[in-house]
VMD Tcl script that draws the C-alpha trace (Angstrom):
set ca {
  {35.79 -42.07 -83.79}
  {33.80 -42.99 -86.87}
  {31.36 -45.79 -86.61}
  {32.88 -47.27 -89.80}
  {35.04 -50.43 -89.47}
  {38.46 -49.51 -90.56}
  {39.69 -53.09 -90.80}
  {43.04 -52.64 -92.51}
  {43.99 -49.73 -90.25}
  {43.07 -51.71 -87.16}
  {45.20 -54.66 -88.34}
  {48.14 -52.48 -89.08}
  {47.83 -50.88 -85.61}
  {47.72 -54.25 -83.96}
  {50.76 -55.41 -85.71}
  {52.59 -52.28 -84.76}
  {51.42 -52.60 -81.13}
  {52.65 -56.25 -81.10}
  {56.11 -55.40 -82.56}
  {56.72 -52.34 -80.48}
  {55.44 -54.03 -77.18}
  {57.91 -56.68 -77.91}
  {60.61 -54.10 -78.49}
  {59.60 -52.27 -75.31}
  {60.14 -55.47 -73.35}
  {63.57 -55.93 -74.77}
  {64.68 -52.19 -74.72}
  {67.55 -51.43 -72.50}
  {68.99 -48.12 -73.88}
  {67.34 -44.72 -73.56}
  {67.13 -42.47 -76.73}
  {65.55 -39.22 -75.41}
  {65.78 -37.30 -78.63}
  {64.18 -40.05 -80.73}
  {61.49 -40.43 -78.18}
  {60.78 -36.64 -78.27}
  {60.81 -36.63 -82.10}
  {58.23 -39.58 -82.30}
  {56.21 -37.90 -79.51}
  {55.87 -34.69 -81.42}
  {55.01 -36.53 -84.61}
  {52.17 -38.27 -82.56}
  {50.94 -34.87 -81.48}
  {50.72 -33.62 -85.04}
  {48.80 -36.84 -86.03}
  {46.40 -36.31 -82.92}
  {45.81 -32.68 -83.98}
  {44.51 -34.09 -87.26}
  {42.50 -36.70 -85.43}
  {44.40 -39.49 -87.12}
  {44.30 -41.75 -84.07}
  {45.89 -44.63 -85.72}
  {48.96 -42.77 -86.93}
  {49.15 -41.00 -83.56}
  {49.01 -44.28 -81.59}
  {51.78 -45.70 -83.71}
  {53.99 -42.59 -83.16}
  {53.46 -42.67 -79.36}
  {54.23 -46.41 -79.18}
  {57.42 -45.60 -81.17}
  {58.25 -42.90 -78.54}
  {57.67 -45.37 -75.70}
  {60.03 -47.73 -77.35}
  {62.85 -45.15 -76.91}
  {61.76 -44.12 -73.60}
  {59.41 -46.27 -71.68}
  {59.10 -43.66 -68.86}
  {57.83 -40.88 -71.19}
  {54.69 -39.80 -69.29}
  {53.43 -37.62 -72.18}
  {53.56 -40.49 -74.64}
  {51.78 -42.88 -72.27}
  {49.10 -40.25 -71.64}
  {48.63 -39.47 -75.31}
  {48.49 -43.12 -76.11}
  {45.63 -43.50 -73.62}
  {43.84 -40.68 -75.36}
  {44.31 -42.45 -78.71}
  {42.84 -45.63 -77.45}
  {39.95 -43.71 -75.76}
  {39.05 -41.95 -79.07}
  {39.25 -45.50 -80.78}
  {36.79 -46.83 -78.03}
  {39.40 -49.43 -76.98}
  {38.67 -48.75 -73.27}
  {40.49 -51.56 -71.68}
  {43.74 -50.58 -73.43}
  {43.09 -46.88 -72.79}
  {42.78 -47.51 -69.08}
  {46.01 -49.50 -68.94}
  {47.93 -46.56 -70.49}
  {46.06 -44.02 -68.41}
  {47.18 -45.83 -65.26}
  {50.70 -46.03 -66.53}
  {50.72 -42.26 -67.15}
  {49.32 -41.66 -63.69}
  {52.16 -43.64 -62.15}
  {54.69 -41.62 -64.16}
  {53.25 -38.17 -63.31}
  {51.77 -38.49 -59.77}
  {51.41 -34.66 -59.52}
  {49.47 -34.22 -62.71}
  {45.66 -34.38 -62.59}
  {45.28 -34.90 -66.36}
  {45.96 -38.57 -66.18}
  {43.45 -38.90 -63.30}
  {40.82 -37.12 -65.25}
  {41.38 -39.27 -68.36}
  {41.09 -42.32 -66.11}
  {37.68 -41.10 -64.97}
  {36.52 -40.40 -68.52}
  {37.56 -43.93 -69.54}
  {35.74 -45.46 -66.55}
  {32.55 -43.58 -67.39}
  {32.73 -44.81 -71.00}
  {33.15 -48.38 -69.61}
  {30.07 -47.94 -67.44}
  {32.12 -48.27 -64.20}
  {30.55 -45.14 -62.78}
  {31.10 -45.93 -59.11}
  {34.87 -46.28 -59.80}
  {35.01 -42.82 -61.68}
  {33.19 -40.89 -58.88}
  {35.94 -40.87 -56.11}
  {38.57 -40.05 -58.77}
  {36.74 -37.04 -59.86}
  {35.95 -35.96 -56.34}
  {39.64 -36.25 -55.43}
  {40.73 -33.97 -58.31}
  {38.06 -31.38 -57.59}
  {39.06 -31.47 -53.87}
  {42.71 -30.76 -54.96}
  {41.62 -28.23 -57.73}
  {38.04 -27.06 -57.28}
  {38.00 -25.29 -60.72}
  {39.90 -27.92 -62.72}
  {38.20 -27.74 -66.13}
  {38.60 -31.31 -67.16}
  {37.40 -32.59 -63.85}
  {34.29 -30.34 -64.12}
  {33.54 -31.86 -67.53}
  {34.02 -35.37 -66.11}
  {31.69 -34.62 -63.17}
  {29.03 -33.35 -65.58}
  {29.41 -36.39 -67.83}
  {29.05 -38.66 -64.84}
  {25.95 -36.88 -64.01}
  {24.59 -37.55 -67.51}
  {25.59 -41.16 -67.24}
  {23.61 -41.56 -63.88}
  {20.53 -39.98 -65.57}
  {20.99 -36.61 -63.66}
  {21.03 -34.40 -66.72}
  {19.58 -31.47 -64.80}
  {22.51 -31.57 -62.40}
  {24.99 -31.66 -65.41}
  {23.39 -28.52 -66.65}
  {24.07 -26.80 -63.31}
  {27.63 -27.94 -63.40}
  {28.22 -26.76 -66.91}
  {26.65 -23.38 -66.29}
  {28.82 -22.94 -63.16}
  {31.90 -23.70 -65.30}
  {30.70 -21.31 -67.99}
  {31.08 -18.43 -65.61}
  {34.71 -19.35 -65.30}
  {35.37 -20.18 -68.92}
  {32.69 -18.21 -70.94}
  {34.43 -18.73 -74.36}
  {35.29 -22.39 -73.96}
  {34.12 -24.10 -77.16}
  {33.69 -27.59 -75.62}
  {31.67 -26.11 -72.70}
  {29.40 -24.07 -74.85}
  {28.68 -27.09 -77.12}
  {28.13 -29.26 -74.02}
  {25.58 -26.95 -72.71}
  {23.87 -26.81 -76.07}
  {23.66 -30.62 -76.16}
  {22.46 -31.14 -72.55}
  {19.82 -28.36 -72.63}
  {18.69 -29.72 -76.08}
  {18.33 -33.22 -74.64}
  {16.05 -31.68 -71.94}
  {13.83 -30.25 -74.61}
  {14.96 -26.62 -74.08}
  {15.50 -25.78 -77.70}
  {15.72 -22.02 -77.19}
  {18.66 -22.30 -74.65}
  {20.24 -25.06 -76.88}
  {20.23 -22.78 -79.98}
  {21.55 -19.93 -77.90}
  {24.62 -21.80 -76.73}
  {25.38 -23.13 -80.04}
  {25.06 -19.65 -81.53}
  {27.52 -18.34 -78.81}
  {29.90 -21.15 -79.73}
  {29.75 -20.28 -83.40}
  {30.34 -16.55 -82.61}
  {33.23 -17.31 -80.38}
  {34.85 -19.79 -82.78}
  {33.90 -18.82 -86.38}
  {34.83 -21.35 -89.02}
  {35.45 -24.16 -86.56}
  {34.19 -27.25 -88.34}
  {33.50 -29.04 -85.12}
  {31.17 -26.35 -83.91}
  {29.35 -26.39 -87.34}
  {29.03 -30.18 -86.89}
  {27.23 -30.02 -83.49}
  {25.26 -27.06 -84.78}
  {23.98 -29.25 -87.61}
  {22.99 -32.00 -85.13}
  {21.22 -29.60 -82.82}
  {19.39 -27.73 -85.60}
  {18.04 -31.17 -86.82}
  {16.92 -31.89 -83.28}
  {15.00 -28.61 -83.20}
  {13.34 -29.37 -86.59}
  {15.42 -26.93 -88.65}
  {16.38 -29.62 -91.19}
  {17.38 -27.39 -94.14}
  {19.61 -25.29 -91.93}
  {21.10 -28.51 -90.41}
  {21.80 -29.78 -93.97}
  {23.61 -26.59 -94.94}
  {25.93 -26.71 -91.84}
  {26.60 -30.40 -92.56}
  {27.45 -29.74 -96.13}
  {29.87 -26.92 -95.03}
  {31.60 -29.38 -92.63}
  {31.96 -31.95 -95.34}
  {33.33 -29.50 -97.83}
  {35.83 -28.28 -95.20}
  {36.81 -31.76 -93.89}
  {36.00 -34.28 -96.63}
  {37.35 -37.20 -94.48}
  {35.24 -36.29 -91.47}
  {33.19 -39.53 -91.61}
  {30.86 -38.53 -88.77}
  {29.78 -35.43 -90.79}
  {29.27 -37.43 -93.92}
  {27.06 -39.92 -91.89}
  {25.06 -37.02 -90.42}
  {24.58 -35.43 -93.83}
  {23.19 -38.71 -95.25}
  {20.83 -39.04 -92.25}
  {19.69 -35.46 -92.61}
  {19.09 -35.92 -96.43}
  {16.97 -38.97 -95.38}
  {14.99 -36.98 -92.79}
  {14.27 -34.31 -95.30}
  {12.85 -36.84 -97.76}
  {15.84 -36.56 -100.16}
  {15.99 -40.32 -100.67}
  {17.88 -40.30 -103.97}
  {20.47 -38.00 -102.40}
  {20.67 -40.40 -99.40}
  {21.33 -43.36 -101.71}
  {24.18 -41.52 -103.43}
  {25.75 -40.59 -100.18}
  {25.55 -44.15 -98.86}
  {26.76 -45.53 -102.06}
  {29.87 -43.35 -101.67}
  {30.35 -44.65 -98.12}
  {29.96 -48.26 -99.16}
  {32.48 -47.81 -102.09}
  {35.09 -46.77 -99.45}
  {34.15 -49.62 -97.06}
  {31.70 -52.35 -98.11}
  {31.54 -53.45 -94.41}
  {29.82 -50.19 -93.44}
  {26.62 -51.75 -92.08}
  {25.30 -48.42 -91.02}
  {25.39 -47.20 -94.72}
  {23.69 -50.43 -95.88}
  {20.95 -49.84 -93.36}
  {20.33 -46.28 -94.36}
  {20.36 -47.15 -97.97}
  {17.73 -49.84 -97.32}
  {15.58 -47.35 -95.51}
  {15.84 -44.90 -98.27}
  {15.02 -47.59 -100.94}
  {12.00 -48.70 -98.78}
  {10.72 -45.06 -98.74}
  {10.92 -44.97 -102.56}
  {8.70 -48.01 -102.69}
  {11.63 -50.24 -103.83}
  {11.04 -52.69 -101.04}
  {12.88 -55.72 -102.75}
  {16.00 -53.69 -103.14}
  {15.64 -52.32 -99.66}
  {15.43 -55.77 -98.24}
  {18.61 -56.65 -100.19}
  {20.47 -53.80 -98.56}
  {19.25 -54.92 -95.09}
  {20.36 -58.48 -95.93}
  {23.85 -57.21 -96.80}
  {23.96 -55.30 -93.39}
  {22.94 -58.53 -91.64}
  {25.62 -60.53 -93.54}
  {28.17 -58.16 -92.12}
  {26.70 -58.24 -88.66}
  {23.97 -60.80 -87.84}
  {23.24 -59.07 -84.56}
  {22.18 -55.86 -86.31}
  {18.68 -55.62 -84.82}
  {17.75 -52.37 -86.73}
  {18.42 -53.87 -90.17}
  {16.57 -57.08 -89.12}
  {13.61 -55.17 -87.74}
  {13.32 -53.02 -90.77}
  {13.56 -55.95 -93.16}
  {10.94 -57.95 -91.23}
  {8.55 -54.95 -91.22}
  {9.06 -54.65 -94.99}
  {8.37 -58.41 -95.34}
  {5.19 -58.28 -93.25}
  {3.92 -55.17 -95.16}
  {4.75 -56.15 -98.73}
  {4.81 -59.98 -98.99}
  {2.26 -62.82 -98.72}
  {2.46 -65.46 -95.93}
  {3.46 -68.03 -98.46}
  {6.46 -66.16 -99.64}
  {9.74 -68.15 -99.54}
  {11.51 -64.99 -98.40}
  {9.48 -65.02 -95.27}
  {10.39 -68.64 -94.50}
  {14.11 -67.82 -94.90}
  {14.06 -64.99 -92.46}
  {11.73 -66.63 -89.97}
  {14.22 -69.50 -89.75}
  {16.71 -67.26 -87.97}
  {14.29 -66.78 -85.13}
  {13.32 -70.42 -84.89}
  {17.01 -71.27 -84.61}
  {17.40 -68.80 -81.71}
  {14.26 -70.06 -80.12}
  {15.45 -73.65 -80.23}
  {18.74 -72.60 -78.52}
  {16.86 -70.85 -75.78}
  {14.58 -73.75 -75.38}
  {17.56 -76.20 -74.98}
  {18.83 -73.89 -72.15}
  {15.34 -73.71 -70.59}
  {15.07 -69.96 -71.11}
  {11.44 -70.29 -72.04}
  {10.46 -66.65 -72.05}
  {13.10 -65.84 -74.57}
  {12.29 -68.93 -76.52}
  {8.60 -67.83 -76.63}
  {9.52 -64.39 -77.95}
  {11.53 -65.81 -80.75}
  {8.99 -68.38 -81.68}
  {6.25 -65.71 -81.73}
  {8.37 -63.51 -83.90}
  {9.21 -66.28 -86.37}
  {5.46 -67.34 -86.54}
  {4.47 -63.80 -87.06}
  {6.68 -63.83 -90.16}
  {5.85 -67.47 -91.19}
  {2.65 -68.57 -89.56}
  {2.49 -72.00 -91.27}
  {5.92 -73.09 -90.12}
  {6.41 -76.49 -88.67}
  {7.99 -74.88 -85.53}
  {4.50 -73.99 -84.28}
  {4.53 -77.38 -82.61}
  {7.76 -76.44 -80.72}
  {6.04 -73.16 -79.69}
  {3.05 -75.08 -78.40}
  {5.35 -77.47 -76.43}
  {6.67 -74.54 -74.42}
  {3.09 -73.36 -73.65}
  {2.43 -76.79 -72.41}
  {5.59 -76.83 -70.28}
  {4.41 -73.58 -68.72}
  {1.02 -75.27 -67.73}
  {-1.13 -73.72 -70.45}
  {-2.93 -76.91 -71.63}
  {-5.78 -75.01 -73.46}
  {-3.39 -72.74 -75.40}
  {-1.41 -75.87 -76.34}
  {-4.56 -77.49 -77.76}
  {-5.42 -74.23 -79.57}
  {-2.04 -74.40 -81.38}
  {-2.47 -78.07 -82.20}
  {-5.82 -77.40 -83.63}
  {-4.44 -74.55 -85.73}
  {-1.85 -77.05 -87.11}
  {-4.44 -79.64 -87.69}
  {-7.09 -77.24 -89.34}
  {-5.02 -74.46 -91.01}
  {-1.62 -75.51 -92.02}
  {-2.15 -78.92 -93.64}
  {0.89 -80.17 -91.77}
  {-0.86 -82.42 -89.08}
  {0.85 -85.64 -88.34}
  {0.17 -88.57 -86.06}
  {1.74 -86.63 -83.08}
  {-0.46 -83.65 -83.70}
  {-3.69 -85.70 -84.10}
  {-2.93 -87.60 -81.00}
  {-2.24 -84.36 -79.03}
  {-5.55 -82.99 -80.13}
  {-7.38 -86.17 -79.09}
  {-5.66 -86.38 -75.80}
  {-6.05 -82.83 -74.63}
  {-9.63 -82.51 -75.97}
  {-10.55 -85.39 -73.70}
  {-8.40 -84.04 -70.77}
  {-9.88 -80.60 -70.83}
  {-13.52 -81.78 -71.17}
  {-13.96 -81.32 -67.45}
  {-12.12 -77.97 -67.18}
  {-13.79 -74.75 -65.98}
  {-13.49 -73.33 -69.52}
  {-15.24 -76.40 -70.98}
  {-18.03 -76.18 -68.45}
  {-18.46 -72.48 -69.22}
  {-17.91 -72.17 -73.01}
  {-17.06 -68.73 -74.27}
  {-16.80 -67.57 -77.89}
  {-13.09 -66.73 -78.67}
  {-14.29 -63.30 -79.99}
  {-15.45 -62.35 -76.56}
  {-11.96 -62.46 -75.10}
  {-9.99 -59.43 -76.21}
  {-7.87 -56.65 -74.72}
  {-9.97 -53.83 -73.22}
  {-7.57 -50.96 -73.76}
  {-6.54 -49.80 -77.21}
  {-3.72 -47.43 -78.07}
  {-2.28 -45.79 -81.13}
  {1.51 -45.66 -81.38}
  {3.22 -42.91 -83.38}
  {6.61 -41.63 -84.39}
  {6.56 -37.78 -84.91}
  {8.85 -36.02 -87.39}
  {12.04 -34.91 -85.83}
  {12.33 -38.01 -83.72}
  {14.85 -39.66 -86.07}
  {17.84 -40.95 -84.10}
  {21.44 -39.84 -84.82}
  {22.64 -43.46 -85.21}
  {19.62 -44.95 -87.05}
  {17.35 -42.91 -89.24}
  {13.72 -43.41 -88.41}
  {14.62 -45.33 -85.23}
  {11.35 -44.18 -83.48}
  {9.39 -45.57 -86.51}
  {11.16 -48.87 -86.41}
  {10.58 -49.19 -82.70}
  {6.95 -48.29 -83.16}
  {6.43 -51.05 -85.73}
  {8.34 -53.46 -83.47}
  {6.23 -52.60 -80.45}
  {3.00 -52.73 -82.50}
  {3.95 -56.21 -83.70}
  {4.99 -57.76 -80.26}
  {2.01 -56.21 -78.52}
  {-0.19 -58.72 -80.52}
  {0.41 -61.15 -77.72}
  {-0.45 -58.75 -74.94}
  {-3.90 -59.40 -73.41}
  {-4.28 -56.04 -71.52}
  {-3.96 -53.57 -74.53}
  {-3.73 -53.71 -78.28}
  {-2.11 -51.25 -80.73}
  {-4.43 -50.07 -83.38}
  {-3.61 -50.58 -87.07}
  {-3.04 -46.97 -88.23}
  {-0.16 -45.29 -90.03}
  {2.67 -44.59 -87.57}
  {4.51 -41.69 -89.02}
  {3.04 -38.21 -88.21}
  {4.30 -34.75 -88.90}
  {3.57 -33.35 -85.39}
  {2.09 -34.00 -82.01}
  {-1.26 -32.31 -83.12}
  {-1.48 -34.66 -86.11}
  {-0.95 -37.64 -83.84}
  {-3.64 -36.25 -81.39}
  {-6.03 -35.67 -84.20}
  {-5.61 -39.22 -85.60}
  {-5.93 -40.84 -82.19}
  {-9.28 -38.88 -81.44}
  {-10.67 -39.87 -84.90}
  {-10.16 -43.58 -84.45}
  {-11.39 -43.35 -80.90}
  {-8.18 -44.84 -79.33}
  {-8.11 -44.75 -75.42}
  {-4.53 -43.52 -75.38}
  {-1.87 -42.63 -77.87}
  {1.76 -43.01 -77.46}
  {4.57 -40.85 -79.07}
  {7.95 -42.65 -79.14}
  {11.45 -41.23 -79.25}
  {14.81 -43.06 -79.34}
  {18.22 -42.11 -78.22}
  {21.19 -44.49 -78.79}
  {24.84 -44.97 -79.31}
  {26.87 -47.85 -80.62}
  {26.15 -50.05 -77.55}
  {23.17 -48.54 -75.70}
  {19.58 -47.67 -76.39}
  {16.99 -45.48 -74.57}
  {13.33 -45.53 -75.63}
  {11.05 -42.91 -74.25}
  {7.25 -43.31 -74.56}
  {5.09 -40.37 -73.74}
  {1.40 -41.54 -73.38}
  {-1.62 -39.12 -73.76}
  {-5.35 -39.46 -73.30}
  {-6.66 -39.46 -76.80}
  {-9.87 -37.73 -75.89}
  {-8.14 -34.64 -74.30}
  {-4.57 -34.81 -75.44}
  {-3.52 -34.41 -71.77}
  {-0.49 -36.25 -70.45}
  {-1.20 -39.73 -69.05}
  {2.28 -41.20 -68.36}
  {5.78 -41.34 -69.26}
  {7.93 -44.57 -69.74}
  {11.66 -44.76 -70.23}
  {13.61 -47.97 -70.97}
  {17.47 -48.13 -71.16}
  {19.29 -51.22 -72.29}
  {22.90 -52.06 -73.23}
  {24.63 -54.77 -75.02}
  {23.35 -57.46 -77.26}
  {19.54 -57.67 -78.12}
  {18.97 -54.29 -76.66}
  {16.31 -53.26 -79.16}
  {14.35 -56.44 -78.43}
  {14.85 -56.30 -74.64}
  {13.98 -52.58 -74.48}
  {10.85 -52.91 -76.77}
  {9.57 -55.83 -74.74}
  {10.15 -54.14 -71.44}
  {8.33 -51.00 -72.69}
  {5.27 -53.18 -73.66}
  {5.29 -54.73 -70.22}
  {5.50 -51.25 -68.55}
  {2.59 -49.82 -70.55}
  {0.50 -53.07 -69.89}
  {1.27 -52.87 -66.14}
  {0.38 -49.14 -65.93}
  {-3.14 -49.57 -67.41}
  {-5.81 -50.30 -64.89}
  {-7.23 -53.86 -64.61}
  {-10.21 -54.15 -66.82}
  {-12.51 -57.08 -67.59}
  {-16.00 -57.92 -68.64}
  {-18.69 -60.05 -67.01}
  {-19.39 -62.48 -69.71}
  {-21.85 -64.71 -68.03}
  {-24.11 -64.55 -64.91}
  {-26.02 -67.40 -63.30}
  {-27.57 -66.29 -60.01}
  {-24.67 -65.54 -57.62}
  {-22.02 -66.82 -59.93}
  {-20.20 -65.08 -62.82}
  {-17.55 -65.49 -65.47}
  {-15.11 -62.74 -66.54}
  {-12.69 -62.64 -69.46}
  {-9.44 -62.64 -67.48}
  {-7.55 -65.82 -66.22}
  {-4.20 -67.23 -65.33}
  {-2.58 -65.66 -68.40}
  {-3.54 -62.29 -66.73}
  {-2.09 -63.24 -63.34}
  {-5.44 -63.29 -61.75}
  {-5.21 -64.25 -58.03}
  {-7.70 -66.49 -56.18}
  {-10.04 -64.59 -53.79}
  {-9.11 -61.20 -55.47}
  {-12.16 -58.90 -55.04}
  {-13.18 -56.53 -57.87}
  {-15.86 -53.87 -58.36}
  {-18.60 -54.52 -60.77}
  {-19.62 -51.33 -62.71}
  {-22.62 -50.76 -64.94}
  {-21.74 -51.15 -68.59}
  {-20.98 -47.93 -70.27}
  {-20.65 -45.94 -66.98}
  {-16.91 -45.97 -66.57}
  {-14.86 -43.14 -68.26}
  {-11.15 -42.69 -68.87}
  {-9.69 -40.03 -66.61}
  {-9.05 -36.71 -68.45}
  {-5.41 -36.84 -67.51}
  {-3.13 -39.52 -66.03}
  {-3.85 -43.19 -66.35}
  {-7.13 -44.21 -64.74}
  {-10.92 -44.83 -64.73}
  {-13.54 -42.82 -63.03}
  {-17.08 -43.79 -62.30}
  {-19.72 -42.77 -59.73}
  {-20.25 -44.72 -56.58}
  {-23.85 -45.27 -57.55}
  {-22.63 -47.03 -60.71}
  {-21.01 -49.76 -58.67}
  {-23.59 -52.63 -58.85}
  {-21.69 -55.13 -56.69}
  {-18.44 -57.03 -56.26}
  {-16.80 -60.09 -57.96}
  {-14.62 -62.49 -55.86}
  {-12.52 -64.90 -57.92}
  {-12.92 -68.61 -57.11}
  {-12.07 -70.63 -60.29}
  {-9.13 -69.76 -62.48}
  {-8.72 -71.13 -65.92}
  {-6.14 -69.97 -68.54}
  {-8.30 -67.21 -70.23}
  {-11.32 -66.93 -67.97}
  {-12.10 -66.98 -64.29}
  {-15.20 -67.82 -62.36}
  {-16.42 -66.23 -59.11}
  {-19.04 -65.11 -56.55}
  {-21.18 -62.02 -57.29}
  {-22.46 -59.99 -54.34}
  {-24.75 -57.03 -55.12}
  {-24.42 -53.52 -53.68}
  {-27.61 -52.13 -52.18}
  {-31.14 -53.46 -51.86}
  {-31.70 -54.19 -55.65}
  {-29.63 -56.70 -57.70}
  {-28.78 -54.94 -60.90}
  {-25.69 -56.87 -61.90}
  {-25.86 -57.96 -65.64}
  {-23.75 -59.54 -68.19}
  {-21.72 -57.06 -70.01}
  {-20.91 -55.03 -66.85}
  {-17.32 -54.16 -66.39}
  {-14.85 -55.33 -63.80}
  {-12.29 -53.01 -62.13}
  {-9.90 -53.19 -59.25}
  {-11.09 -51.74 -56.00}
  {-9.48 -48.51 -54.75}
  {-6.36 -49.35 -52.70}
  {-6.70 -49.39 -48.94}
  {-5.04 -46.63 -46.97}
  {-1.40 -47.27 -46.84}
  {-1.41 -49.41 -49.99}
  {0.47 -48.24 -53.13}
  {0.68 -49.74 -56.49}
  {4.17 -50.53 -57.70}
  {4.79 -47.87 -60.43}
  {8.62 -47.93 -60.50}
  {10.01 -46.19 -63.54}
  {13.58 -46.45 -64.80}
  {16.05 -43.62 -64.51}
  {16.04 -41.62 -67.73}
  {19.43 -42.18 -69.44}
  {20.41 -40.65 -72.88}
  {23.12 -42.84 -74.49}
  {23.02 -40.56 -77.61}
  {23.93 -37.49 -75.40}
  {26.66 -39.52 -73.64}
  {28.13 -40.50 -76.94}
  {28.11 -36.90 -78.35}
  {29.74 -35.60 -75.10}
  {32.31 -38.18 -75.18}
  {33.22 -37.26 -78.81}
  {33.83 -33.55 -77.84}
  {37.35 -32.50 -78.10}
}
mol new
graphics top color blue
foreach p $ca { graphics top sphere $p radius 0.5 }
foreach p [lrange $ca 0 end-1] q [lrange $ca 1 end] { graphics top cylinder $p $q radius 0.2 }
display resetview
């Protein structure tokens, strides 16, 4: 089913459904010949993938014969193709009740349940069919698709290969194997399977379509474009192929061609938000940022929840406009409105995120006071005062309430641990730095340059992370080696290569983290989110995962006899009486691979035990190691090695590929 909104067709279908459903309720006579005629007409529409026409014909058949099992089953298939899963399930169950000995309706029910995310409900249905017919082809497909949905892609490959021994020329099976092996990074096997499909089914436009997609994944953009153009020439109304061709033109840097293709799609359907997004991306790449933002704005007018267009527009704003721009104020207002709603519902973490995003776009907005209020509600009095001082000294928008707040909290915090141990703000900073990159070939099927957009988003929201910072370097790189070289040259601790897989409702972000000094693998992170705000939720979770994976690291800022002050506090979730190692400055090194720090035992100068916790700093007791006391300001603070039996929580989400699921679901 195309991603385009076919509004008039949908309205027509809904009216037809209403009228025929009413007729079905009142129908008392059976007209078998008329039912069969309408049913056959529906099959012809379905063969042409005209799901609207097919649905209308099958509904007509059911009007003449409400017990027509074939029409009920085929109608369920139509709704499945139209992604109307609730209605599809109703008709699949109807077909199942009308043909209890047939496994087709049961298999279709399983496919629909998988698409709905009801995986536990689908599993026993598939198991039941396979118990009855161990080599049932549709059930084998459903079982493999269930494996993919559960993040067991390797198991899906095994199932598909087992089925391939039974059906070696099956087009759907060969394409499925090409898709799943490609998603696992086995480009050689993926290309082999798609070539076998092309050889077994020459001239099949569907095989060429998937071949185009897979070649693009393998970096063969020119060949992918050629296949996509052949499909479009063969099937001009195949919208998915036209969308793919436009995306491939963008990936190849053919931005003017991309604009022509998106303009054609928009002329057919001005509510095609995907075309407006891609048009905006192409215009941005041509340094026509104003026009690009206007395209993103149209996409957001169609769908205000389009996170990709909003993220791309805001990235353009931050890069190309000044902080005083009225355009910035306009777009920041959307975030402030959301933040206010979250605040009213006491969803303070969500409110903080939206306020921070809005203030990133429009730093001098009056809503900074509302942001500060939430910090105060969370107990961060010093952070509240800092924000009030910013309003007073930087924005020129101080009022009596702001001035009173500054006076009150300055007096209140005069006896705080931080006030008694003053530290220059420049001394408090993240101790890990990372470079974030998107590599050529990582462009998503649904949103061109998705990895780049996620990279900019993560770079932006990590500004508020106190454990690591993202370095300000160009994000797009031609290859892994180019990313490795750039990270080494800027002396980053780690570099992260992002990739994105998505469909219309789900997103999966994969982050591969490497040691910049060696290029060796450090860690892998995968985040899957569904539904509204999935880009925001997945990006925020990924930042949290990366931060949690990096070892605790602080600096001893001050030393006075047996007392010390470090640059971590309540904001960093420091616990009272926690004990850390003190390591000579400059002696700790990043591990060659994995995430970790290494230093020699003789470089441990003592321990630091936390006693006083402020918001951004902590004080504690210092105890030397050995006879001589060599602890000095500037030494580093690290967690002690875990005791035997203790483990650090390193739970990682199951890898799920929504893009693969969508492609497998679209196979016919």
